[in-house]
N, C-alpha and C positions, 0 to 999 in steps of 0.2 A: 464395317460400321460406316454409316453415312456421315456426312459432314454435320448434319443436324444433330446426330447422336453425340458427336465429338463436342459440338458447341454446348449441348445440354450437360455433358459431363464436366466441362470447364465451368459452366454457370453453377452447377451443383457444388463444385470445389470452392468457388468464390463464396457461395452462400454458407458453406461449412466454415470457411475462414471468418466470415462475419459473425457467425455464432460463437466461434472461439474468441474473437476480440471483444464482443459486446456482452455476451451472456455468461460464458464460462472461461474467463482468462486463465492462462496457464497452458502447459503442454498436455492437451487432452485428445481424446479420440477425434473430436471435431476438427481440430487443427491438423492433425496428422492425416485424417481422411481428406480434408480440403486440399492439402499439398499433393497427396497421391492422385486425387481426381484431376487436378489441373495438370500435373506432370504426365499422367496417362493420356489425357486428351491431347496434349501437345505432341507427345511421342507418337500416338496413333495417327495424327495428322501428317507427320513427317513420313511415317512408315507406309501408310496406305496411299496418300495423295502426292507425295514427293516433296522436294525441297521448297519450291515456290509457295505451294499451299501451306506447308508447315510454317514457313516464315510469316505468312499472313496471319495464321492462327496464333502464333507466338506473339507477334506484334499486337494483334487485336486483344489478346488476353492481358498483356502487360498494360496496354492503353486503357482497357476497361477497368482493370483493378486500380490503376492510378486515378482515373477520373471518378470512380465510385468513392474512393477514399477522399479525394479532394472535395467533391460536391457534398458529401455527407458531413464532413467536418466544417465546411464553409457555411452550410445552411444553418438556419436557426432552429432546426428540429431538435438538436441536442440541448438547447437552452431550457427546454421544458423538463429535462431529466437532471439538469445540474442543480446543485445546491447553491443558492444565491445569497443566503444569509451569511453574515460575517460574525465571527466570535469576537466580542469586544472585551471580555473578562480576562483577568490575569490569574494565574495559578501559582500557589505557593509563595505569595509575597509575605514576608515576615515584617511586621511592624516593629521597628526597633524601639518604639516608645512603650509597647506593651510587654515586650520580652527583653530582658537585659541579662548580661553575664552575671552569674551567681543565682539566678532564679532556679527553683527546683520544680521537678515534675516527675512523671512516671512514664516508662516506656509502654506503648500499646502493643507494638510488635517487636520482634527480635531485631536488634540493630546489628546487622552482619555485612557491612558496617553501616548500611543505611536502613532506616525504618521510620515508624511513626511514634511520636511522643505526645503527651498532653502536658502543657504548661499553662498555668493560670486558667484552666478550663477550656483552652483552645488546642486543637490538634495541629501539629506541625510535622514536616519532614525533618528528620534529624540524622546526623552522621556521628558515629562513635569516634571519639578522639583517638583511641588507639586499639581497643580490643572489642570483641563481640560482647554485646550486652543483651541478656535475655529479656523476655517480656515481663511486665509487672515488676520492674526494678526501678528503684528511686534513682533519679538522675539530677545532675546539676549542669546548667548551661555554662559552657566555657566561652563560646563565641557566637555572635549573631551575624549570619550572612543574609544577603537579600532574599535567598530562596530556601534556606534551611538553617538549622541550628547545629552547632557542634557541641556534643554533650559527653559527660563522663559519669560513671556511677558515683553516687553520693558518698558511699563508704570508702572511697579511695582517697 
C-alpha cells in the first residue's frame, strides 16, 4: 500500500470519528470503524515503511486530530448550531398563600410516593406522607414545601 493510501485510510478514520462525535454519539459502527482505520493506517506505515516513517505518520495523525478538534471547537462555526436562548421560568413553585396545610384536593396520578394532585383547581407535584395513594383519591395537604406538597388521604 502506498503512503497516499495510508494517509487516505487515516483521514477516513478521522472523518468517521467526527461522524461519531457530531452526528451519532455513542459507541457505534462509525466510532469503531474510525479507530480501526486510524490504527490500521499507523500499523501499515510501520510495517511497510519502517520505524522512522511510522513515527512520522503517528505524529502527523495525532497532530492532525488535535488541531482539527482545537480549531473546530475554537471557531465560531458551532455557534450557529448551539441553542442561545435562556430559560427564565421556574418549575413547580408552590405559592404558600394559595395552598395551605389542611386544604383538600384529589390525586390525579398514583402517589407512589410522588405524583400529581389538584388542589384549589391547580395542579401540583405531591408526595405521600407515608403510603401509596391511588389516583382519584381525596387528599388533605399536610405540609407545603417550595416545590411540592406533602399529602395524606382524607379518610385517615
